[in-house]
C-alpha positions in Angstrom: 44.1 -67.4 -14.1 42.8 -63.9 -13.5 44.7 -60.9 -11.3 41.6 -61.8 -8.4 42.7 -65.3 -8.2 46.5 -63.5 -8.3 45.2 -61.3 -5.2 43.9 -63.9 -3.2 46.9 -66.3 -3.5 49.1 -63.2 -1.8 47.0 -62.0 0.5 46.3 -58.8 -0.9 43.8 -56.5 -2.7 43.1 -56.7 -6.8 44.1 -52.9 -6.8 47.3 -54.0 -5.4 48.0 -56.2 -7.8 47.1 -53.9 -10.4 49.7 -51.3 -8.7 52.5 -53.8 -9.1 51.5 -54.7 -13.0 51.7 -51.1 -13.9 55.0 -50.7 -11.9 53.5 -48.1 -8.8 56.4 -46.9 -6.5 54.2 -46.6 -3.3 54.1 -50.5 -2.8 55.9 -51.7 -0.2 59.3 -53.8 -1.2 57.9 -57.0 0.5 54.1 -57.2 -1.2 55.4 -56.3 -4.8 58.3 -59.1 -4.3 55.2 -61.4 -2.5 52.9 -61.0 -6.0 55.5 -60.7 -8.6 56.5 -64.1 -7.0 52.9 -65.4 -7.1 52.6 -63.8 -10.8 55.7 -65.6 -11.5 54.7 -69.0 -10.4 51.2 -69.5 -12.2 53.0 -67.8 -15.4 50.3 -64.8 -15.1 50.1 -62.5 -18.1 47.3 -60.1 -18.4 46.7 -60.5 -22.3 45.3 -57.1 -23.3 47.6 -57.2 -27.0 45.6 -60.1 -27.8 42.0 -58.5 -26.8 43.3 -55.2 -28.9 44.4 -56.9 -31.7 41.1 -59.1 -32.2 39.0 -55.7 -32.3 37.9 -55.9 -28.7 39.0 -53.4 -25.4 41.6 -53.5 -23.2 39.4 -53.3 -20.6 41.9 -51.0 -19.4 41.7 -46.8 -18.8 44.6 -44.3 -19.6 45.2 -41.4 -17.0 46.9 -38.4 -17.7 48.5 -36.0 -15.0 49.8 -32.5 -16.7 52.3 -31.1 -13.6 54.9 -29.1 -15.6 55.3 -26.2 -13.1 56.3 -28.3 -10.1 60.1 -29.3 -9.6 61.2 -32.9 -10.9 61.0 -35.2 -8.5 60.7 -39.2 -9.0 57.5 -39.5 -8.1 56.3 -36.1 -7.6 52.8 -36.7 -8.2 52.2 -39.0 -5.6 53.7 -37.0 -3.0 51.1 -34.1 -4.5 47.9 -33.7 -2.0 46.3 -32.8 -5.0 47.2 -35.6 -7.6 47.7 -38.6 -5.3 44.2 -38.6 -4.0 43.1 -38.5 -7.6 45.2 -41.0 -8.9 44.4 -43.5 -6.1 40.1 -43.3 -6.0 40.8 -43.3 -10.3 42.4 -46.5 -9.8 40.1 -48.0 -6.8 37.2 -46.8 -9.1 38.6 -48.7 -11.6 39.6 -52.0 -10.7 36.7 -52.4 -9.2 34.5 -51.8 -12.5 37.3 -54.9 -13.9 39.2 -52.0 -15.2 42.8 -51.4 -15.4 44.5 -47.8 -15.3 47.9 -46.9 -17.1 49.1 -43.8 -15.2 50.8 -41.5 -17.4 52.9 -38.1 -16.3 52.8 -35.5 -18.5 56.0 -33.4 -17.3 56.8 -31.6 -20.5 55.3 -30.6 -23.8 56.5 -33.6 -25.8 54.6 -35.9 -23.2 51.4 -34.8 -24.5 52.6 -37.4 -27.6 52.1 -40.8 -24.9 48.2 -39.6 -25.1 48.0 -40.1 -28.7 50.6 -43.0 -28.7 48.4 -44.9 -25.7 45.6 -44.9 -28.4 47.4 -45.9 -31.6 49.3 -49.1 -29.7 46.0 -50.1 -28.5 46.9 -49.8 -24.9 43.8 -48.0 -23.4 39.8 -47.8 -24.3 39.7 -44.4 -22.9 41.5 -41.6 -21.0 40.8 -39.4 -18.1 43.3 -36.0 -18.3 43.6 -33.9 -15.3 46.0 -31.1 -14.6 47.1 -27.9 -13.2 48.3 -26.5 -16.6 46.3 -26.4 -19.9 47.8 -25.9 -23.2 45.5 -25.2 -25.5 47.0 -26.2 -29.1 48.0 -29.5 -27.2 43.6 -30.2 -25.8 42.8 -29.4 -29.5 44.9 -32.6 -30.3 43.4 -34.5 -27.7 39.7 -33.4 -29.0 40.3 -33.8 -32.5 41.4 -37.7 -31.7 37.8 -38.5 -31.5 38.3 -41.5 -28.4 36.3 -41.4 -25.4 37.9 -38.9 -22.6 36.7 -37.4 -19.4 38.8 -33.8 -18.7 39.0 -32.9 -15.2 39.3 -28.5 -14.3 38.6 -27.5 -18.0 37.1 -24.8 -19.2 33.6 -25.5 -21.8 34.0 -23.0 -23.8 37.2 -23.7 -24.9 36.4 -27.6 -25.7 33.5 -26.7 -27.4 35.9 -24.4 -29.4 38.5 -27.1 -30.2 36.2 -29.6 -30.9 33.9 -30.3 -33.9 32.6 -33.8 -32.2 32.3 -33.5 -29.0 30.2 -36.8 -28.2 33.2 -39.0 -27.0 34.2 -36.0 -24.2 32.9 -35.2 -21.2 34.1 -32.6 -18.5 33.7 -32.4 -14.7 34.4 -29.4 -12.7 34.0 -28.2 -9.3 31.9 -25.0 -8.2 35.2 -23.4 -7.5 33.7 -19.8 -7.8 30.8 -20.3 -5.9 33.4 -21.9 -3.2 35.6 -19.0 -3.5 32.8 -16.7 -2.8 31.7 -18.6 -0.1 35.7 -18.1 1.7 35.6 -14.3 0.8 32.5 -13.7 2.4 33.3 -15.5 5.5 36.6 -13.3 5.9 34.7 -10.1 5.3 32.1 -11.2 7.6 34.7 -12.0 10.3 35.3 -7.8 9.7 38.3 -7.9 7.3 38.6 -4.9 5.4 42.6 -5.9 3.6 42.2 -8.8 2.4 45.5 -9.9 -0.5 45.0 -13.1 -2.5 47.8 -15.5 -3.3 46.2 -16.5 -6.9 46.9 -19.7 -8.7 48.1 -20.3 -12.4 45.7 -18.0 -14.5 45.7 -20.6 -17.2 44.0 -23.0 -15.3 40.0 -22.8 -14.8 40.5 -23.3 -11.0 43.1 -20.4 -10.8 40.8 -18.2 -12.8 37.4 -18.7 -11.1 39.1 -18.2 -7.4 40.4 -15.1 -8.4 37.5 -13.6 -10.2 35.9 -15.1 -6.8 38.2 -12.6 -5.0 37.7 -9.6 -7.2 34.4 -10.0 -7.1 33.4 -9.7 -3.5 36.1 -7.0 -3.0 34.4 -5.0 -5.5 30.5 -6.1 -3.9 31.9 -5.3 -0.9 33.3 -2.2 -1.5 36.5 -3.2 -0.1 39.9 -1.4 -2.1 42.8 -4.0 -3.3 46.5 -3.1 -5.1 48.5 -4.5 -7.5 50.2 -5.5 -4.3 47.6 -7.3 -2.6 47.3 -9.7 -5.3 50.1 -12.3 -5.1 51.0 -15.3 -7.4 51.8 -18.3 -6.0 51.1 -20.3 -9.3 50.0 -23.3 -6.9 53.2 -23.4 -5.5 54.3 -23.6 -2.2 58.0 -22.3 -2.9 56.3 -19.4 -4.6 53.9 -18.7 -2.1 55.8 -18.6 0.5 58.3 -16.3 -1.0 55.4 -14.1 -1.9 54.4 -13.5 1.3 57.5 -13.2 3.1 58.1 -10.4 0.6 55.2 -8.8 0.8 55.0 -8.5 4.6 59.1 -7.6 4.5 58.6 -4.6 2.2 55.4 -2.6 4.4 54.4 -3.6 7.7 52.2 -0.4 7.6 50.0 -1.9 4.7 49.9 -5.4 6.0 46.6 -7.4 5.5 44.8 -8.7 8.3 43.5 -11.5 5.8 44.9 -13.9 3.2 43.0 -16.1 1.1 44.8 -18.8 -1.0 43.8 -20.2 -4.2 44.8 -23.9 -2.4 45.8 -25.0 1.0 49.4 -25.8 -0.2 49.8 -21.8 -0.4 48.0 -21.3 2.5 50.4 -23.7 4.7 53.2 -21.6 2.9 51.8 -18.3 3.8 51.5 -19.4 7.4 55.0 -20.3 7.5 56.3 -16.9 5.9 53.8 -15.3 8.4 55.6 -16.9 11.2 59.0 -16.3 9.8 58.6 -12.6 9.9 57.5 -12.4 13.8 54.0 -12.8 13.0 51.1 -15.2 14.2 48.3 -16.8 12.5 45.1 -15.8 13.6 46.5 -13.1 15.7 48.0 -11.1 13.2 46.7 -11.8 10.2 43.7 -14.8 9.1 44.5 -17.2 6.6 41.9 -19.4 4.6 42.9 -22.2 1.7 41.1 -24.1 -0.7 41.0 -28.1 -1.3 41.1 -29.3 2.3 43.7 -31.4 1.8 44.1 -34.1 4.8 47.5 -31.9 6.5 44.6 -28.7 6.5 42.8 -30.2 9.9 46.4 -31.0 11.6 48.5 -27.9 11.1 48.6 -25.8 13.7 46.4 -24.1 14.1 44.3 -25.9 11.6 43.3 -24.7 8.6 39.9 -23.0 7.5 38.9 -23.7 4.0 36.9 -24.6 1.0 36.6 -28.4 0.8 36.8 -29.7 -3.1 34.8 -33.1 -3.8 38.4 -34.9 -5.7 36.9 -38.2 -4.7 33.7 -37.8 -5.9 35.1 -35.9 -9.4 37.4 -38.5 -9.9 34.6 -41.5 -8.8 32.3 -40.0 -11.5 35.3 -39.0 -14.2 35.8 -43.6 -13.7 32.0 -44.4 -13.8 31.8 -41.6 -17.1 35.2 -43.5 -19.5 33.6 -47.0 -18.0 30.1 -46.1 -19.6 31.8 -44.9 -23.1 33.9 -47.2 -23.1 31.6 -50.8 -22.6 28.2 -49.1 -23.7 29.8 -46.6 -26.4 27.4 -44.1 -24.8 28.0 -41.1 -27.4 27.1 -38.0 -25.6 28.7 -34.8 -24.4 28.1 -34.6 -20.6 29.4 -31.9 -18.3 29.1 -32.0 -14.4 29.5 -29.5 -11.8 30.6 -30.7 -8.2 29.7 -28.2 -5.2 32.3 -27.4 -2.5 32.2 -26.6 1.2 33.4 -24.5 3.4 35.3 -25.8 6.3 36.2 -23.3 9.0 38.7 -24.0 11.8 41.0 -22.0 13.6 43.4 -19.9 11.5 40.9 -17.1 11.0 39.4 -14.7 13.6 36.9 -12.0 14.3 38.1 -8.5 14.0 
């Protein structure tokens, strides 16, 4: 009996069966019980171990999500506006290709061992790694494994530096620099001259590219900015709120007319901090974000932002890793996906 048969008998999708088998927390208990009852009734058991011992593939890929700077909660990656759609898209796309997905979270340095162990124990054929914090030494170890791997949001030069054999590696990025330039150009065209930036973590490719675009556009238009105009949000909502609230509390005379945040979570936190200081968006301060998470269009005011092609990038990551695992594709590949400026209500013309 196959997982498709279990899905039909339970009246659910194959993706749901996979989620139950992998113990994902976002499955309703009623659905979980129904699937498990069918599995028990028909004595279904995925025989990946036998396939591995026979030298065949396991038809399983690993998804390794790096999230070391956020607070510990039991299911934080599923509540994260960046990670959640990646996890969903990877699972659905892989299931449609006949692959299971084993999700591992990297919450601390020692968790990187999960990647090595997954390969050593022959539990996966290949892996996808995505995260908001990179550790060069750990990434070097991953590169040296010589296993099929797709990396999302990684610096190409860094991969080249740490990998002597890149034929089993692929890198997928978005054109964050161009997208951030578009966001800044939009604010400047609206007449804003004093623009603050809430930057993300600078040990990430996305954090660096969005910050460099801010600097480049301010310099290109001859606009002055000081260290106090650059706030360290670290891609975290709480940190962004504190930074903006402190800035507005200290000196109203030097208050910016616009804020460019390196992600939407920080932009929405900035709006709350602005309101808590008795000001309004966009009448007093315009705010623009980056990512276009679902809540951005529902927020009041709706958030102007840069759309990150998360779904396209996630699907491409699965397609590439499946190709490497099934066809033995050996060629280093890098892809860059375009971003899109989304104009809504959080910015106004001066």
